[in-house]
N, C-alpha and C positions, 0 to 999 in steps of 0.2 A: 453591407450585411452586418447585422447586430448579433453578436455572440455573447451569451452570459455564461461565465464559469462560476460554479458554486463551490465555495471553500476559501480558505485563507492561509494555506500552508505552502510548503515547498513544492508539493505536487502541482498546486494551482498556478504558482509562479512559472513553473516549467511548462505547463500546458499553455499559459498565456504567451510565454516566450516563443514557443514553437508556432502557435497560431499567428503571432505577430509577424513572423517571417514569411507568411504566405504572400505570393504576388497579388492576391486579391485584396489585401489589406483590410481585413474585417475590423469593424468597430468593436472593441473588447470592453466588457463589463465584468466586474467581479463582485461577489457577495459572500463574505465581507471583503475579501482581499487582504493585502498587507502592504507594507511600505514599498516592496518591490513591484507588486502588480500595479501600484499607482502610477508607475512610470510607463506602463504599457496601455493603460486605458482608464476607465472610471471605476473607482471603488464605491460600493453602496453599503450603507450601514444596516445590512440585513443579515441576521445570524444564519449560518448554514443549516441549522436544524429547524428554522421557522418556516414550515412548509407553506402555510397560507400566505405569508408575506413574500416568499420567493415566487409563488405563482402570480401574485399581484404585480411584483416587480417585472417578471417576464412579460406580462401583458402590457404594462406601462411602457416598456422598452420596445414593444413590438419585436421581441426576440425572434430571430430566424432559427436559432439553434441554442439549446441549453446543454452544457456539459457538466455533469454532477461529479465532483471530486470525492467528497467524504462519504462514508458508509451510512451515517445516521439518517440523513434525509432520504436515502434510498430505502432503508428499512421502514421508514415512516410513511412511504408511499408517495414521495414527491413526483416520481416518474408517472404514476397513474394519474395524478391530478393534472400534471402538465399536458398529458395526452388528451385527457377529457376536455381540456381547454383549447385543444387544437394546436398545441405548441410542440415543435420538433425537439426531441430530447435524446441524449445518449445515456442509457442506464437501464437496469432491469426493473421489472415490476416489484411491488412489495412482496408478493409471493415468492418470486425467484430470489429476492434479496435475503430470504431466510437462510440461504446457503451460508451467508456470513453472519446474519443477525442471530442465529441460534445454532450453536455447535451440535446440540442434540438433534435438531432437524437435519443438519448436514450429515451426521453420522447415520441416521436412519435412512436418509436418501441414498447414501453410498451403499448401504446394505441392500436396499431394494434393487439397485441396478448393478450389483456386482463390481463396484469400483474399489480397487485395492486401498486399504487404509489400515491403521493400527487397531488392534483389539481394544474394546472400551466398555465401560459401564456408565450409565447416567443416573445421578441421584438428585433428589430434592432435599430441601432443608429439613423436612420431617424425617428423613432417612439418614441423618448425620451419623448415628451410631453404626448403622449397617455400612455406610461408606467408609468410616474409619476402620472397621474390621476388614473390609476389602483391601484397603491400602496396606495394612500391616501384613495381611496374608500374602499379598503380591510381593512385597519387599522380602519377606521371609523365604519365599519361593525363588528369589533371585530375579523377579520381574518388576523392576521399578516403574512407577507410574508418573505421568505428567498430570497436574491438576489444572483444569481449564474452566473458568467461568463461562457458562454457555452463551450468555448474551454479550452485547457490545461493551467493551471495557477499554477502548482507546489503545489497544495493543498491549495493555498491562495486565490482563486477566489470566495470564498463563504462568505457572510456576513449574520449572523443570527441577524437581526435587532430587536431592542426593541421598536422602534418608527418609524412613517412614515418618519420623517425628516432624521433619520439615514439610512433608506432604500433608500430614494431619493438620499442622498449623495453618497451611495454606487453605485447606478445606474449610476449617472453621472460620478463617478470616473472610472467605467468600460468603459463607452462610451468615456471618455476623454483619455483613453489609459493606465490606471493604470496596466492593465494585458496584454498590447500589443494587438495583433490581437484576443486573446482569448475573449476579452470583446466587440468585435464588435456586438456580439449577446448575449443577456442576457435572462436567464430564471427566471421568478418570480414565486416562488413556495410556496404553502401553507405550513405554519410552523406546523410541526407535533409534537404532544406531546407524550412522552413515553420514552422508553429506547432503545438505539442504540446497535446494534451488527453486527458483520461481518461474512459472510459465504463465504468460499472459496471452489469452486468446480474444481477439476482437470478434464479436458475434452479432449477427443481425436477426437472429431467430432461426435461420435455416443454414447460413453459411458462416464459416469462421476463417480467420487468418491469425497466424501465430507470430508474435513479436520475438525478437532475439531473447533467449533465456537469460535471466539475471540471477544474481545471488546477493541476498540481503545479509546484514550482520545485526542480529537482534540484541545481543548482550551488550551491556554498557561499557565493558572494559576489554582491553587487549586479551587475546587468547580465549575469547568467548567465555568469559566469566563475568560475574556480577549480575544484577537484575535485568530482566527483559525490558526492552524499550520499544518505542515505535520504529526503531531502525537507526543504526549509527553509521551506515554507509552501504554502498552497493556497487556492483560493476556488471557490465554486459559486453559481449556475450559470455556466458558461464561455460567453460569447457567441460564441466561435469556432465553436461547434456549435449552429447554429440548428435549428429544428424540421425543416427539409427535410434538412439535412446529417445530423442524428441519425437520421432515417428511412433515409437512404442507408447509414449505417454499420450499422444493424440488419440491413438487407437483404444487404449485401455482406460483413459480418464476423461479427456476432453469430449470425445464423441459420445460416450455413454452418458455423460452429464447433460449434454445438450439434448440427446434423444430422450432422456428421462424427463427433463423439463417439458419437452413437447408432449410426451405421453400424459403428463399431468395437466395439460391444457394451459401451460404458462411458458411459451417459448422464451428462451433466455436472449436478451438483447443487451448490448453494452460490452463491458470488459470483464471477462471471467479470469480471475487469478487462481492459480492452483499452486499451493505451497507443497513441495514434495520432498521426501527423504529417499535418497538412493540407498536402498538396503541390499543385503545379500540375496534377498528374495525378489528383488526388482523394485521399481519405484512405488512408493505408497503415499497417499495423500495425507498431509498433516492438517491442512485447513484450506478452505475456500475463502476468497474475498470476491466481492462483486463489483470491483472498480479498480482503477490503476493504483498501484502501491506507492507508498512514500517511505523511503527515498528512491524506489526503482524508477519512477517516472523521470527523475532527474538524470538518469543515464539512458533511458529509452528514447526520450524526445530528441536528444541531439543526434541519434542514429537514424532518424526518419528524414527523408528529403524535405527541403523547405517547401516544395510545391505540392506535397502529398498529405500533410497532416490535416489540414482543413477538409480536404477531399475525403479522407478516411472517416472522420467523424460525421460528416454529412451522410456518407454511405451507411454508417452504422444506424443513424437515426431514421433513414428512409428505406432500409432493407435492400440496399443496392451493393452490398459488399461483394457479391459474386462477380460483378463487372470489373473489379479492381484486382491488380496484382501488386502485392506488397513489395516495395523496393527499399530495403534497408541498407544503411551505410556499411561498408566492409570494415570500418574502423572499430576501435574499442572505446568504451567510456567508463569512467569511475567517478564516484562521488563520495565525499567525506563530510559527515554531519558535524557541525560545530554547535555544541550544546551548552546551555547555561549551567553554572555551578549548581550541583545538587540534583540535576536531572538524572533519572526519571522521578525522583522524589520532589519535594518542594524546592522552589528556585526563585531568585529575585527577578524582578522586571525593571525596565528603565535604565539598564546599563548602557553608557555611551559606546558607540561603535566607531571604529576607524579602520583605514586601510583598504576600503572597498575599491577605490579608484586604482590603487596599485595592483590589487588582485585582478581586476578586470583587464589590465594591460598585458597579462600573460597570454601568449598565443595559445589558443585551444582551450582556454579556461573560462568558465562562467560561474558566478556565485549566485545561487538562487536563494531568495529570502524565504524563510519558513515562519519564524516568530519574531517579526520586527514591527516597529511603529515609527512614526515621524514625531520628533519633539517639536515644541512650538517654534524653535529657531530653524526648523527644516532639516536638522541632523537626524541620523538614524539611532534608535535605541532598541534594546532587546525587549521582546514582548511575548516570549514563550519559552518552552523547554528546549526544543530544537530550534535554533536561531537561524542558521544558514546551512546550505549544502553546497560545498565547493566542488564543482564538477570539472573534470578534464577529459578531453577527447584526443586520441592519438592513433597512430598506425599500429600500435601494439599496446597491450595492457600496461607494461612498465612505463611507457611514455604517457599514457592517460593518467596513471597514478601519480607520476612525477608532477604533472601539471596541476592535478587536483590538490596535492599536498603543498605545492609551492603557493597556490592561491590561498589555501587554508591557513598557512603560516602568516600570511600578510594581513588577514582579517583579525582585528584585535578587539576584545572586550574583557573586562575583569572576570577571572575565573573560567575562561573558555576551556571546555573539555572536548576532546576528540579521541577516537581510536587511531592507533598508529599502524594497524595491521590489516587494513581493508585490502581485500584481494589476495591475501596470503595463500589461501588454498589453491587458487589458480596459478600463482607464481610457483608454488611447490610442484605443481604438475609439470610446469614448463621446465 
């Protein structure tokens, strides 16, 4: 069986790692992949946002299944084109992908279907003066706002401002092109107080299954300070979402979202991510993603049974999810991102890496490659901002974190940056 995984980050390495453990031993292909995925299958030098080249590659490979990792090709319509070509694929249509591709679309969608979310206003570049006035009035009234570029900005288009001046600066940066076309439209959103968590629902258009809830850590520095990043670590399951709360979220968020997409003639297929804030008024949606998260995938894949991962993705692609029962591991998983110096700003590439063999020898630990490449001599070098995700699995969260941090400490490259407080909210609960 030929399986093509689109993407080249830590999420795609974790997906490949999980698929490779299947007793059916699929032939794995990655586009473009990284130095880690090269050990699992064949990397192809096709960019993950080159839709026409990806369709051609899937045809050339006679791919039995395509799994799309990143958001850009989903928003660009890769799934629609693959289906038109008769190729089985996991992911939503371009219309449904607007839930992530346009925060303005997502907010309007939530309003249409009564899905709880933060109060907001949407502004365009020509309305900059009105948007600035709205920001200053909100802060004066004690209602701070979050500034969000509406389009795709690689996880960096959100500024959680602590003052009106900071919010205004972020607004004008977006309108002035800091995030490219993604910032032509900006959502100013009420800043919610509470604890964040992530819910992932596998959807085949009519049926859904929920994976263990996870919690990401977006800020660059310990204590949730510093700039937003694509994610500095995660753990699962997140105790902030107990069984009863998870049931409530399915009823008030997941099911209305899927019913809304059906009502609009575009049933949602693939993985629906819901980023939530647990507020005093109940859970509220912060954002949608339309694919597996990164680094959440690095903690979710190890919790799936080795003989079920491929079966789950096939069921998603073929509308057979209702015939399956999700069997997740009772253990805990945690991952710690090892970032290049300067991330999420500018960072160097080509830094030599060592210690991977020592880290791999730790029981219950796996180091997933995120931004790596092979040097001419076959050694590993850094090739991105988030370089590795050191993941630990254990019978308890403390055991999983211990294994993840032990592995993280053994991996070495100049200027390595990581957070030292992944999972602290859950540990405080315990």
